[in-house]
All heavy atoms as TSV, in Angstrom:
chain	resi	resn	atom	element	x	y	z
A	1	MET	N	N	127.145	104.471	28.558
A	1	MET	CA	C	128.479	105.001	28.735
A	1	MET	C	C	129.464	104.051	28.019
A	1	MET	O	O	129.354	102.837	27.961
A	1	MET	CB	C	128.802	104.958	30.210
A	1	MET	CG	C	130.102	105.570	30.571
A	1	MET	SD	S	130.264	105.661	32.370
A	1	MET	CE	C	131.714	104.874	32.600
A	2	SER	N	N	130.381	104.646	27.351
A	2	SER	CA	C	131.398	103.923	26.534
A	2	SER	C	C	132.770	104.526	26.935
A	2	SER	O	O	132.956	105.722	27.140
A	2	SER	CB	C	131.162	104.029	25.083
A	2	SER	OG	O	131.267	105.342	24.648
A	3	GLN	N	N	133.797	103.676	26.921
A	3	GLN	CA	C	135.150	104.023	27.255
A	3	GLN	C	C	136.182	103.370	26.256
A	3	GLN	O	O	135.850	102.263	25.829
A	3	GLN	CB	C	135.453	103.649	28.646
A	3	GLN	CG	C	134.777	104.310	29.773
A	3	GLN	CD	C	135.185	103.870	31.142
A	3	GLN	OE1	O	135.843	102.810	31.286
A	3	GLN	NE2	N	134.911	104.671	32.116
A	4	ILE	N	N	137.141	104.099	25.907
A	4	ILE	CA	C	138.215	103.558	25.085
A	4	ILE	C	C	139.472	103.956	25.777
A	4	ILE	O	O	139.774	105.063	26.048
A	4	ILE	CB	C	138.197	104.263	23.666
A	4	ILE	CG1	C	136.867	103.967	22.919
A	4	ILE	CG2	C	139.294	103.647	22.773
A	4	ILE	CD1	C	136.667	104.697	21.628
A	5	LEU	N	N	140.283	102.881	26.084
A	5	LEU	CA	C	141.658	103.002	26.662
A	5	LEU	C	C	142.726	102.847	25.612
A	5	LEU	O	O	142.845	101.744	24.997
A	5	LEU	CB	C	141.854	102.002	27.778
A	5	LEU	CG	C	143.132	102.160	28.564
A	5	LEU	CD1	C	143.307	103.574	29.209
A	5	LEU	CD2	C	143.240	101.055	29.632
A	6	ILE	N	N	143.542	103.800	25.398
A	6	ILE	CA	C	144.642	103.773	24.470
A	6	ILE	C	C	145.971	103.771	25.242
A	6	ILE	O	O	146.349	104.797	25.813
A	6	ILE	CB	C	144.667	104.900	23.453
A	6	ILE	CG1	C	143.294	105.004	22.719
A	6	ILE	CG2	C	145.788	104.843	22.444
A	6	ILE	CD1	C	143.054	106.235	21.828
A	7	PRO	N	N	146.683	102.618	25.292
A	7	PRO	CA	C	147.857	102.532	26.091
A	7	PRO	C	C	149.078	103.191	25.258
A	7	PRO	O	O	149.073	103.229	24.078
A	7	PRO	CB	C	148.137	101.121	26.174
A	7	PRO	CG	C	147.419	100.420	25.124
A	7	PRO	CD	C	146.325	101.350	24.723
A	8	ASP	N	N	149.988	103.688	25.998
A	8	ASP	CA	C	151.201	104.291	25.372
A	8	ASP	C	C	150.884	105.391	24.329
A	8	ASP	O	O	151.280	105.267	23.162
A	8	ASP	CB	C	152.184	103.195	24.866
A	8	ASP	CG	C	152.644	102.144	25.780
A	8	ASP	OD1	O	152.929	102.554	26.986
A	8	ASP	OD2	O	152.632	101.002	25.440
A	9	PHE	N	N	150.318	106.471	24.831
A	9	PHE	CA	C	149.924	107.450	23.926
A	9	PHE	C	C	150.897	108.722	24.161
A	9	PHE	O	O	150.829	109.331	25.244
A	9	PHE	CB	C	148.543	107.968	24.119
A	9	PHE	CG	C	147.999	109.064	23.202
A	9	PHE	CD1	C	147.655	108.859	21.966
A	9	PHE	CD2	C	147.951	110.355	23.730
A	9	PHE	CE1	C	147.251	109.831	21.074
A	9	PHE	CE2	C	147.488	111.379	22.812
A	9	PHE	CZ	C	147.245	111.133	21.632
A	10	GLY	N	N	151.777	108.924	23.168
A	10	GLY	CA	C	152.666	110.049	23.335
A	10	GLY	C	C	153.441	110.096	24.587
A	10	GLY	O	O	154.170	109.093	24.916
A	11	ARG	N	N	153.514	111.180	25.425
A	11	ARG	CA	C	154.298	111.277	26.595
A	11	ARG	C	C	153.635	110.621	27.719
A	11	ARG	O	O	154.340	110.143	28.697
A	11	ARG	CB	C	154.529	112.737	26.917
A	11	ARG	CG	C	155.348	113.499	25.957
A	11	ARG	CD	C	155.666	114.886	26.454
A	11	ARG	NE	N	155.644	115.810	25.288
A	11	ARG	CZ	C	155.536	117.059	25.490
A	11	ARG	NH1	N	155.468	117.705	26.592
A	11	ARG	NH2	N	155.585	117.844	24.384
A	12	SER	N	N	152.298	110.525	27.746
A	12	SER	CA	C	151.643	109.839	28.915
A	12	SER	C	C	151.626	108.367	28.668
A	12	SER	O	O	151.791	107.830	27.587
A	12	SER	CB	C	150.254	110.400	29.033
A	12	SER	OG	O	149.467	110.035	27.931
A	13	THR	N	N	151.353	107.643	29.816
A	13	THR	CA	C	151.385	106.190	29.685
A	13	THR	C	C	150.072	105.643	29.048
A	13	THR	O	O	150.041	104.622	28.448
A	13	THR	CB	C	151.486	105.547	31.095
A	13	THR	OG1	O	150.535	106.045	31.956
A	13	THR	CG2	C	152.888	105.980	31.729
A	14	SER	N	N	149.004	106.410	29.227
A	14	SER	CA	C	147.813	105.903	28.559
A	14	SER	C	C	146.746	107.197	28.477
A	14	SER	O	O	146.865	108.121	29.072
A	14	SER	CB	C	147.128	104.807	29.459
A	14	SER	OG	O	146.765	105.335	30.643
A	15	LEU	N	N	145.868	106.944	27.591
A	15	LEU	CA	C	144.807	107.964	27.413
A	15	LEU	C	C	143.439	107.279	27.415
A	15	LEU	O	O	143.239	106.215	26.885
A	15	LEU	CB	C	145.029	108.552	25.996
A	15	LEU	CG	C	144.072	109.622	25.600
A	15	LEU	CD1	C	144.182	110.847	26.492
A	15	LEU	CD2	C	144.256	109.982	24.137
A	16	LEU	N	N	142.577	107.857	28.160
A	16	LEU	CA	C	141.223	107.379	28.347
A	16	LEU	C	C	140.114	108.294	27.743
A	16	LEU	O	O	140.109	109.471	28.214
A	16	LEU	CB	C	140.934	107.145	29.834
A	16	LEU	CG	C	139.467	106.586	30.213
A	16	LEU	CD1	C	139.299	105.204	29.690
A	16	LEU	CD2	C	139.327	106.642	31.742
A	17	TYR	N	N	139.429	107.850	26.834
A	17	TYR	CA	C	138.304	108.560	26.154
A	17	TYR	C	C	137.061	107.958	26.849
A	17	TYR	O	O	136.904	106.753	26.861
A	17	TYR	CB	C	138.218	108.407	24.705
A	17	TYR	CG	C	139.199	109.199	23.955
A	17	TYR	CD1	C	140.346	108.562	23.374
A	17	TYR	CD2	C	139.165	110.568	23.860
A	17	TYR	CE1	C	141.242	109.213	22.588
A	17	TYR	CE2	C	140.172	111.290	23.155
A	17	TYR	CZ	C	141.129	110.634	22.558
A	17	TYR	OH	O	142.078	111.259	21.799
A	18	GLN	N	N	136.088	108.826	27.224
A	18	GLN	CA	C	134.892	108.324	27.707
A	18	GLN	C	C	133.744	109.280	27.439
A	18	GLN	O	O	133.880	110.475	27.355
A	18	GLN	CB	C	134.843	108.055	29.242
A	18	GLN	CG	C	135.040	109.288	30.079
A	18	GLN	CD	C	135.068	108.809	31.563
A	18	GLN	OE1	O	135.277	107.651	31.893
A	18	GLN	NE2	N	134.825	109.730	32.458
A	19	ASP	N	N	132.584	108.765	27.092
A	19	ASP	CA	C	131.345	109.484	26.927
A	19	ASP	C	C	130.317	109.153	27.968
A	19	ASP	O	O	130.040	108.017	28.169
A	19	ASP	CB	C	130.838	109.182	25.519
A	19	ASP	CG	C	131.769	109.503	24.406
A	19	ASP	OD1	O	132.388	110.622	24.528
A	19	ASP	OD2	O	131.954	108.817	23.446
A	20	LEU	N	N	129.799	110.200	28.582
A	20	LEU	CA	C	128.794	109.870	29.587
A	20	LEU	C	C	127.468	110.441	28.999
A	20	LEU	O	O	127.394	111.554	28.547
A	20	LEU	CB	C	129.149	110.639	30.838
A	20	LEU	CG	C	130.403	110.226	31.499
A	20	LEU	CD1	C	130.711	111.179	32.670
A	20	LEU	CD2	C	130.375	108.795	31.952
A	21	TYR	N	N	126.348	109.686	29.147
A	21	TYR	CA	C	125.105	110.061	28.642
A	21	TYR	C	C	124.149	109.970	29.850
A	21	TYR	O	O	124.040	108.876	30.475
A	21	TYR	CB	C	124.617	109.110	27.534
A	21	TYR	CG	C	125.453	109.206	26.344
A	21	TYR	CD1	C	126.398	108.205	26.039
A	21	TYR	CD2	C	125.315	110.236	25.433
A	21	TYR	CE1	C	127.204	108.416	24.953
A	21	TYR	CE2	C	126.124	110.331	24.277
A	21	TYR	CZ	C	127.054	109.328	24.064
A	21	TYR	OH	O	127.819	109.383	22.972
A	22	PHE	N	N	123.562	111.108	30.215
A	22	PHE	CA	C	122.593	111.098	31.337
A	22	PHE	C	C	121.145	111.314	30.666
A	22	PHE	O	O	120.900	112.390	30.181
A	22	PHE	CB	C	122.873	112.224	32.294
A	22	PHE	CG	C	124.223	112.054	32.998
A	22	PHE	CD1	C	125.337	112.820	32.555
A	22	PHE	CD2	C	124.357	111.236	34.036
A	22	PHE	CE1	C	126.543	112.650	33.212
A	22	PHE	CE2	C	125.650	111.036	34.688
A	22	PHE	CZ	C	126.720	111.816	34.272
A	23	ALA	N	N	120.402	110.228	30.743
A	23	ALA	CA	C	119.082	110.276	30.241
A	23	ALA	C	C	118.180	111.003	31.262
A	23	ALA	O	O	118.230	110.753	32.420
A	23	ALA	CB	C	118.570	108.955	29.996
A	24	LYS	N	N	117.623	112.118	30.837
A	24	LYS	CA	C	116.699	112.862	31.722
A	24	LYS	C	C	115.259	112.750	31.262
A	24	LYS	O	O	114.952	112.924	30.131
A	24	LYS	CB	C	117.093	114.367	31.703
A	24	LYS	CG	C	116.383	115.147	32.604
A	24	LYS	CD	C	116.900	116.621	32.631
A	24	LYS	CE	C	116.190	117.468	33.625
A	24	LYS	NZ	N	116.670	118.836	33.639
A	25	LYS	N	N	114.330	112.328	32.178
A	25	LYS	CA	C	113.011	112.187	31.892
A	25	LYS	C	C	112.323	113.563	31.774
A	25	LYS	O	O	112.704	114.461	32.399
A	25	LYS	CB	C	112.250	111.346	33.060
A	25	LYS	CG	C	112.712	109.985	33.127
A	25	LYS	CD	C	111.947	109.165	34.184
A	25	LYS	CE	C	112.407	107.794	34.295
A	25	LYS	NZ	N	111.665	107.134	35.378
A	26	LYS	N	N	111.439	113.642	30.816
A	26	LYS	CA	C	110.719	114.859	30.567
A	26	LYS	C	C	109.723	115.110	31.724
A	26	LYS	O	O	109.058	114.082	32.097
A	26	LYS	CB	C	109.991	114.871	29.212
A	26	LYS	CG	C	110.965	114.837	28.098
A	26	LYS	CD	C	110.150	114.859	26.755
A	26	LYS	CE	C	111.168	114.817	25.629
A	26	LYS	NZ	N	110.514	114.846	24.296
A	27	PRO	N	N	109.636	116.327	32.247
A	27	PRO	CA	C	108.730	116.567	33.331
A	27	PRO	C	C	107.292	116.558	32.864
A	27	PRO	O	O	107.009	116.897	31.643
A	27	PRO	CB	C	109.106	118.000	33.873
A	27	PRO	CG	C	109.739	118.577	32.617
A	27	PRO	CD	C	110.456	117.425	31.877
A	28	VAL	N	N	106.490	116.067	33.663
A	28	VAL	CA	C	104.970	116.000	33.350
A	28	VAL	C	C	104.401	117.335	33.816
A	28	VAL	O	O	104.609	117.748	34.955
A	28	VAL	CB	C	104.303	114.872	34.012
A	28	VAL	CG1	C	102.809	114.890	33.793
A	28	VAL	CG2	C	104.850	113.521	33.647
A	29	VAL	N	N	103.804	118.038	32.827
A	29	VAL	CA	C	103.193	119.361	33.080
A	29	VAL	C	C	101.674	119.195	33.287
A	29	VAL	O	O	100.937	118.654	32.522
A	29	VAL	CB	C	103.439	120.296	31.963
A	29	VAL	CG1	C	102.759	121.690	32.163
A	29	VAL	CG2	C	104.936	120.499	31.722
A	30	HIS	N	N	101.276	119.645	34.440
A	30	HIS	CA	C	99.841	119.568	34.802
A	30	HIS	C	C	99.196	121.063	34.707
A	30	HIS	O	O	99.888	121.911	35.450
A	30	HIS	CB	C	99.548	119.063	36.173
A	30	HIS	CG	C	99.976	117.723	36.361
A	30	HIS	ND1	N	99.382	116.587	35.851
A	30	HIS	CD2	C	101.085	117.253	37.010
A	30	HIS	CE1	C	100.015	115.487	36.081
A	30	HIS	NE2	N	101.073	115.814	36.780
A	31	THR	N	N	98.271	121.267	33.857
A	31	THR	CA	C	97.832	122.634	33.695
A	31	THR	C	C	96.231	122.596	33.834
A	31	THR	O	O	95.571	121.587	33.480
A	31	THR	CB	C	98.130	123.339	32.399
A	31	THR	OG1	O	97.622	122.570	31.319
A	31	THR	CG2	C	99.550	123.401	32.292
A	32	THR	N	N	95.671	123.682	34.135
A	32	THR	CA	C	94.152	123.839	34.013
A	32	THR	C	C	94.047	125.152	33.239
A	32	THR	O	O	94.571	126.214	33.541
A	32	THR	CB	C	93.555	124.066	35.385
A	32	THR	OG1	O	94.069	125.175	36.126
A	32	THR	CG2	C	93.685	122.788	36.242
A	33	VAL	N	N	93.273	125.026	32.058
A	33	VAL	CA	C	93.040	126.112	31.206
A	33	VAL	C	C	91.500	126.430	31.044
A	33	VAL	O	O	90.790	125.417	30.940
A	33	VAL	CB	C	93.660	125.743	29.809
A	33	VAL	CG1	C	93.444	126.901	28.903
A	33	VAL	CG2	C	95.178	125.503	29.913
A	34	SER	N	N	91.235	127.645	31.090
A	34	SER	CA	C	89.889	127.956	30.896
A	34	SER	C	C	89.756	129.245	30.054
A	34	SER	O	O	90.762	130.014	29.996
A	34	SER	CB	C	89.029	128.183	32.185
A	34	SER	OG	O	89.703	129.256	32.905
A	35	GLU	N	N	88.700	129.422	29.282
A	35	GLU	CA	C	88.538	130.608	28.470
A	35	GLU	C	C	88.440	131.893	29.252
A	35	GLU	O	O	87.756	131.873	30.239
A	35	GLU	CB	C	87.371	130.458	27.577
A	35	GLU	CG	C	87.215	131.496	26.508
A	35	GLU	CD	C	86.090	131.261	25.563
A	35	GLU	OE1	O	85.631	130.124	25.482
A	35	GLU	OE2	O	85.597	132.249	25.038
A	36	ALA	N	N	89.105	132.948	28.896
A	36	ALA	CA	C	88.979	134.223	29.527
A	36	ALA	C	C	87.644	134.783	29.356
A	36	ALA	O	O	87.305	135.067	28.108
A	36	ALA	CB	C	90.109	135.164	28.996
A	37	ALA	N	N	86.942	135.010	30.335
A	37	ALA	CA	C	85.528	135.526	30.264
A	37	ALA	C	C	85.292	136.432	31.404
A	37	ALA	O	O	85.834	136.308	32.508
A	37	ALA	CB	C	84.540	134.406	30.233
A	38	CYS	N	N	84.397	137.492	31.174
A	38	CYS	CA	C	84.097	138.399	32.193
A	38	CYS	C	C	83.425	137.656	33.419
A	38	CYS	O	O	82.550	136.842	33.157
A	38	CYS	CB	C	83.153	139.493	31.623
A	38	CYS	SG	S	82.600	140.722	32.815
A	39	THR	N	N	83.741	138.096	34.595
A	39	THR	CA	C	83.114	137.485	35.781
A	39	THR	C	C	81.619	137.895	35.902
A	39	THR	O	O	80.877	137.016	36.371
A	39	THR	CB	C	84.001	138.005	36.984
A	39	THR	OG1	O	85.215	137.718	36.898
A	39	THR	CG2	C	83.379	137.331	38.272
A	40	VAL	N	N	81.230	139.083	35.378
A	40	VAL	CA	C	79.909	139.482	35.545
A	40	VAL	C	C	78.937	138.956	34.477
A	40	VAL	O	O	77.925	138.366	34.684
A	40	VAL	CB	C	79.830	141.055	35.555
A	40	VAL	CG1	C	78.438	141.601	35.691
A	40	VAL	CG2	C	80.701	141.585	36.659
A	41	CYS	N	N	79.276	139.188	33.178
A	41	CYS	CA	C	78.418	138.854	32.105
A	41	CYS	C	C	78.830	137.557	31.337
A	41	CYS	O	O	78.099	137.154	30.472
A	41	CYS	CB	C	78.326	140.008	31.181
A	41	CYS	SG	S	79.860	140.374	30.213
A	42	GLN	N	N	79.974	137.025	31.617
A	42	GLN	CA	C	80.455	135.726	31.017
A	42	GLN	C	C	80.723	135.848	29.493
A	42	GLN	O	O	80.776	134.900	28.789
A	42	GLN	CB	C	79.490	134.574	31.262
A	42	GLN	CG	C	79.289	134.190	32.731
A	42	GLN	CD	C	80.499	133.863	33.480
A	42	GLN	OE1	O	81.356	133.176	32.987
A	42	GLN	NE2	N	80.741	134.539	34.654
A	43	LYS	N	N	80.908	137.034	28.937
A	43	LYS	CA	C	81.310	137.297	27.604
A	43	LYS	C	C	82.818	137.238	27.528
A	43	LYS	O	O	83.467	137.711	28.406
A	43	LYS	CB	C	80.645	138.545	27.056
A	43	LYS	CG	C	79.234	138.553	26.924
A	43	LYS	CD	C	78.739	139.693	26.204
A	43	LYS	CE	C	77.191	139.641	26.097
A	43	LYS	NZ	N	76.691	140.791	25.412
A	44	GLY	N	N	83.338	136.736	26.411
A	44	GLY	CA	C	84.765	136.507	26.224
A	44	GLY	C	C	85.278	137.215	25.003
A	44	GLY	O	O	84.673	138.042	24.335
A	45	LEU	N	N	86.528	136.800	24.694
A	45	LEU	CA	C	87.218	137.367	23.575
A	45	LEU	C	C	86.554	137.045	22.190
A	45	LEU	O	O	86.548	137.876	21.242
A	45	LEU	CB	C	88.723	136.932	23.464
A	45	LEU	CG	C	89.525	137.352	24.708
A	45	LEU	CD1	C	90.914	136.690	24.626
A	45	LEU	CD2	C	89.764	138.826	24.709
A	46	ASP	N	N	85.968	135.878	22.129
A	46	ASP	CA	C	85.230	135.452	20.922
A	46	ASP	C	C	83.996	136.242	20.698
A	46	ASP	O	O	83.442	136.292	19.576
A	46	ASP	CB	C	85.007	133.967	21.013
A	46	ASP	CG	C	84.121	133.530	22.132
A	46	ASP	OD1	O	84.012	134.284	23.030
A	46	ASP	OD2	O	83.622	132.429	22.016
A	47	ASP	N	N	83.469	137.022	21.657
A	47	ASP	CA	C	82.261	137.923	21.547
A	47	ASP	C	C	82.719	139.291	21.162
A	47	ASP	O	O	81.788	140.212	21.093
A	47	ASP	CB	C	81.465	137.922	22.870
A	47	ASP	CG	C	80.960	136.457	23.288
A	47	ASP	OD1	O	80.469	135.883	22.362
A	47	ASP	OD2	O	81.033	136.121	24.430
A	48	GLY	N	N	83.964	139.537	20.952
A	48	GLY	CA	C	84.501	140.913	20.577
A	48	GLY	C	C	84.716	141.750	21.789
A	48	GLY	O	O	84.854	142.964	21.601
A	49	MET	N	N	84.793	141.166	22.938
A	49	MET	CA	C	85.064	141.972	24.196
A	49	MET	C	C	86.623	141.970	24.481
A	49	MET	O	O	87.308	141.084	24.164
A	49	MET	CB	C	84.351	141.312	25.337
A	49	MET	CG	C	82.892	141.312	25.229
A	49	MET	SD	S	82.242	143.001	25.409
A	49	MET	CE	C	80.520	142.716	25.384
A	50	SER	N	N	86.953	143.045	25.131
A	50	SER	CA	C	88.397	143.098	25.664
A	50	SER	C	C	88.314	142.776	27.063
A	50	SER	O	O	87.417	143.184	27.811
A	50	SER	CB	C	88.971	144.462	25.490
A	50	SER	OG	O	88.400	145.504	26.228
A	51	ILE	N	N	89.144	141.833	27.464
A	51	ILE	CA	C	89.122	141.274	28.889
A	51	ILE	C	C	90.342	141.793	29.598
A	51	ILE	O	O	91.480	141.734	29.079
A	51	ILE	CB	C	89.102	139.714	28.898
A	51	ILE	CG1	C	87.926	139.209	28.079
A	51	ILE	CG2	C	89.080	139.279	30.278
A	51	ILE	CD1	C	86.557	139.538	28.614
A	52	THR	N	N	90.099	142.255	30.860
A	52	THR	CA	C	91.210	142.796	31.709
A	52	THR	C	C	91.117	142.101	32.992
A	52	THR	O	O	90.110	141.884	33.558
A	52	THR	CB	C	91.007	144.349	31.907
A	52	THR	OG1	O	90.983	145.048	30.687
A	52	THR	CG2	C	92.182	144.964	32.731
A	53	ALA	N	N	92.289	141.761	33.533
A	53	ALA	CA	C	92.407	141.044	34.840
A	53	ALA	C	C	92.734	142.102	35.875
A	53	ALA	O	O	93.438	143.070	35.704
A	53	ALA	CB	C	93.539	140.094	34.866
A	54	LYS	N	N	92.050	142.019	37.018
A	54	LYS	CA	C	92.248	142.830	38.192
A	54	LYS	C	C	92.345	142.065	39.484
A	54	LYS	O	O	91.427	141.120	39.671
A	54	LYS	CB	C	91.169	143.944	38.277
A	54	LYS	CG	C	91.301	144.864	39.400
A	54	LYS	CD	C	90.353	145.959	39.333
A	54	LYS	CE	C	90.591	146.839	40.522
A	54	LYS	NZ	N	90.970	148.206	40.191
A	55	ARG	N	N	93.280	142.273	40.335
A	55	ARG	CA	C	93.370	141.616	41.565
A	55	ARG	C	C	92.492	142.306	42.601
A	55	ARG	O	O	92.617	143.451	42.904
A	55	ARG	CB	C	94.845	141.533	42.036
A	55	ARG	CG	C	95.024	140.732	43.280
A	55	ARG	CD	C	96.424	140.439	43.656
A	55	ARG	NE	N	97.093	139.714	42.645
A	55	ARG	CZ	C	97.034	138.433	42.575
A	55	ARG	NH1	N	96.314	137.699	43.330
A	55	ARG	NH2	N	97.708	137.692	41.659
A	56	ILE	N	N	91.618	141.477	43.102
A	56	ILE	CA	C	90.641	142.037	44.230
A	56	ILE	C	C	90.775	141.129	45.388
A	56	ILE	O	O	90.515	140.029	45.423
A	56	ILE	CB	C	89.165	141.990	43.754
A	56	ILE	CG1	C	89.059	142.920	42.536
A	56	ILE	CG2	C	88.251	142.429	44.858
A	56	ILE	CD1	C	87.650	142.875	41.895
A	57	GLY	N	N	91.473	141.695	46.408
A	57	GLY	CA	C	91.853	140.939	47.609
A	57	GLY	C	C	92.948	139.928	47.219
A	57	GLY	O	O	93.967	140.229	46.675
A	58	LEU	N	N	92.700	138.555	47.472
A	58	LEU	CA	C	93.632	137.488	47.093
A	58	LEU	C	C	93.320	136.897	45.764
A	58	LEU	O	O	93.972	136.005	45.371
A	58	LEU	CB	C	93.702	136.484	48.234
A	58	LEU	CG	C	94.231	137.027	49.571
A	58	LEU	CD1	C	94.179	135.897	50.612
A	58	LEU	CD2	C	95.619	137.574	49.476
A	59	HIS	N	N	92.196	137.258	45.184
A	59	HIS	CA	C	91.695	136.651	43.884
A	59	HIS	C	C	91.919	137.465	42.707
A	59	HIS	O	O	91.981	138.684	42.748
A	59	HIS	CB	C	90.205	136.286	44.018
A	59	HIS	CG	C	89.859	135.481	45.242
A	59	HIS	ND1	N	90.119	134.074	45.191
A	59	HIS	CD2	C	89.403	135.629	46.453
A	59	HIS	CE1	C	89.684	133.591	46.378
A	59	HIS	NE2	N	89.278	134.521	47.117
A	60	LEU	N	N	92.171	136.883	41.630
A	60	LEU	CA	C	92.280	137.471	40.264
A	60	LEU	C	C	90.924	137.398	39.498
A	60	LEU	O	O	90.451	136.309	39.331
A	60	LEU	CB	C	93.386	136.850	39.529
A	60	LEU	CG	C	93.765	137.552	38.163
A	60	LEU	CD1	C	94.476	138.905	38.594
A	60	LEU	CD2	C	94.726	136.730	37.390
A	61	ARG	N	N	90.333	138.540	39.212
A	61	ARG	CA	C	89.047	138.537	38.544
A	61	ARG	C	C	89.263	139.112	37.144
A	61	ARG	O	O	90.124	139.953	36.889
A	61	ARG	CB	C	88.041	139.426	39.280
A	61	ARG	CG	C	87.867	139.055	40.755
A	61	ARG	CD	C	87.060	137.748	40.809
A	61	ARG	NE	N	86.815	137.481	42.235
A	61	ARG	CZ	C	86.536	136.305	42.724
A	61	ARG	NH1	N	86.391	135.276	41.898
A	61	ARG	NH2	N	86.260	136.125	44.100
A	62	LEU	N	N	88.386	138.622	36.251
A	62	LEU	CA	C	88.463	139.038	34.777
A	62	LEU	C	C	87.180	139.946	34.485
A	62	LEU	O	O	86.066	139.495	34.862
A	62	LEU	CB	C	88.522	137.875	33.860
A	62	LEU	CG	C	89.708	136.959	34.059
A	62	LEU	CD1	C	89.584	135.763	33.096
A	62	LEU	CD2	C	91.038	137.710	33.676
A	63	PHE	N	N	87.377	141.120	33.907
A	63	PHE	CA	C	86.255	141.993	33.632
A	63	PHE	C	C	86.273	142.419	32.147
A	63	PHE	O	O	87.468	142.641	31.585
A	63	PHE	CB	C	86.336	143.184	34.428
A	63	PHE	CG	C	86.122	142.941	35.976
A	63	PHE	CD1	C	87.274	142.866	36.760
A	63	PHE	CD2	C	84.871	142.700	36.516
A	63	PHE	CE1	C	87.113	142.641	38.138
A	63	PHE	CE2	C	84.803	142.428	37.877
A	63	PHE	CZ	C	85.887	142.360	38.675
A	64	CYS	N	N	85.175	142.527	31.523
A	64	CYS	CA	C	85.168	143.116	30.176
A	64	CYS	C	C	85.240	144.739	30.317
A	64	CYS	O	O	85.255	145.294	31.407
A	64	CYS	CB	C	83.863	142.643	29.440
A	64	CYS	SG	S	82.312	143.437	30.135
A	65	GLN	N	N	85.242	145.350	29.170
A	65	GLN	CA	C	85.370	146.781	29.129
A	65	GLN	C	C	84.155	147.520	29.753
A	65	GLN	O	O	84.247	148.684	30.178
A	65	GLN	CB	C	85.637	147.372	27.712
A	65	GLN	CG	C	84.518	147.167	26.744
A	65	GLN	CD	C	84.697	146.115	25.715
A	65	GLN	OE1	O	85.488	145.196	25.959
A	65	GLN	NE2	N	84.052	146.235	24.661
A	66	TYR	N	N	82.973	146.870	29.748
A	66	TYR	CA	C	81.799	147.418	30.328
A	66	TYR	C	C	81.629	147.256	31.852
A	66	TYR	O	O	80.952	148.046	32.524
A	66	TYR	CB	C	80.564	146.929	29.645
A	66	TYR	CG	C	80.533	147.191	28.155
A	66	TYR	CD1	C	80.672	146.119	27.219
A	66	TYR	CD2	C	80.560	148.468	27.637
A	66	TYR	CE1	C	80.689	146.380	25.933
A	66	TYR	CE2	C	80.614	148.745	26.281
A	66	TYR	CZ	C	80.694	147.619	25.423
A	66	TYR	OH	O	80.772	147.869	24.027
A	67	HIS	N	N	82.262	146.215	32.400
A	67	HIS	CA	C	82.091	145.810	33.778
A	67	HIS	C	C	83.357	146.107	34.625
A	67	HIS	O	O	83.351	145.713	35.825
A	67	HIS	CB	C	81.581	144.414	33.976
A	67	HIS	CG	C	80.238	144.164	33.347
A	67	HIS	ND1	N	80.068	143.452	32.201
A	67	HIS	CD2	C	79.054	144.657	33.779
A	67	HIS	CE1	C	78.780	143.408	31.941
A	67	HIS	NE2	N	78.164	144.233	32.883
A	68	PHE	N	N	84.338	146.722	34.062
A	68	PHE	CA	C	85.691	146.914	34.789
A	68	PHE	C	C	85.323	147.932	35.959
A	68	PHE	O	O	84.823	149.039	35.689
A	68	PHE	CB	C	86.633	147.528	33.913
A	68	PHE	CG	C	88.070	147.535	34.578
A	68	PHE	CD1	C	88.791	146.362	34.606
A	68	PHE	CD2	C	88.546	148.728	35.050
A	68	PHE	CE1	C	90.017	146.388	35.240
A	68	PHE	CE2	C	89.835	148.699	35.668
A	68	PHE	CZ	C	90.508	147.607	35.717
A	69	PRO	N	N	85.642	147.582	37.168
A	69	PRO	CA	C	85.319	148.496	38.320
A	69	PRO	C	C	86.182	149.770	38.343
A	69	PRO	O	O	87.379	149.627	38.065
A	69	PRO	CB	C	85.633	147.619	39.509
A	69	PRO	CG	C	86.540	146.512	39.154
A	69	PRO	CD	C	86.247	146.333	37.639
A	70	GLN	N	N	85.547	150.877	38.528
A	70	GLN	CA	C	86.234	152.181	38.569
A	70	GLN	C	C	86.671	152.385	40.040
A	70	GLN	O	O	85.994	152.062	40.963
A	70	GLN	CB	C	85.359	153.343	38.093
A	70	GLN	CG	C	84.900	153.054	36.738
A	70	GLN	CD	C	85.998	153.189	35.702
A	70	GLN	OE1	O	86.944	153.858	35.902
A	70	GLN	NE2	N	85.929	152.368	34.686
A	71	GLU	N	N	87.837	153.001	40.227
A	71	GLU	CA	C	88.330	153.242	41.586
A	71	GLU	C	C	87.951	154.596	41.993
A	71	GLU	O	O	87.782	155.495	41.368
A	71	GLU	CB	C	89.822	152.970	41.588
A	71	GLU	CG	C	90.287	151.638	41.384
A	71	GLU	CD	C	91.736	151.414	41.440
A	71	GLU	OE1	O	92.372	152.180	42.073
A	71	GLU	OE2	O	92.224	150.420	40.827
């Protein structure tokens, strides 16, 4: 923080300039990453499969185009 006081400035008795710098720490990001693969056959995008996510109950499951459950 720095301040400059200028006495007798124009009509006012003094003028105060100040700069405030607030240093903010960067947040730490914790992630878990895994490759998208079919829950049934374990084939992924690198095998040429298309992967689709479907919520079953409270869990999110990944299925390829051959193992996607029909309703």
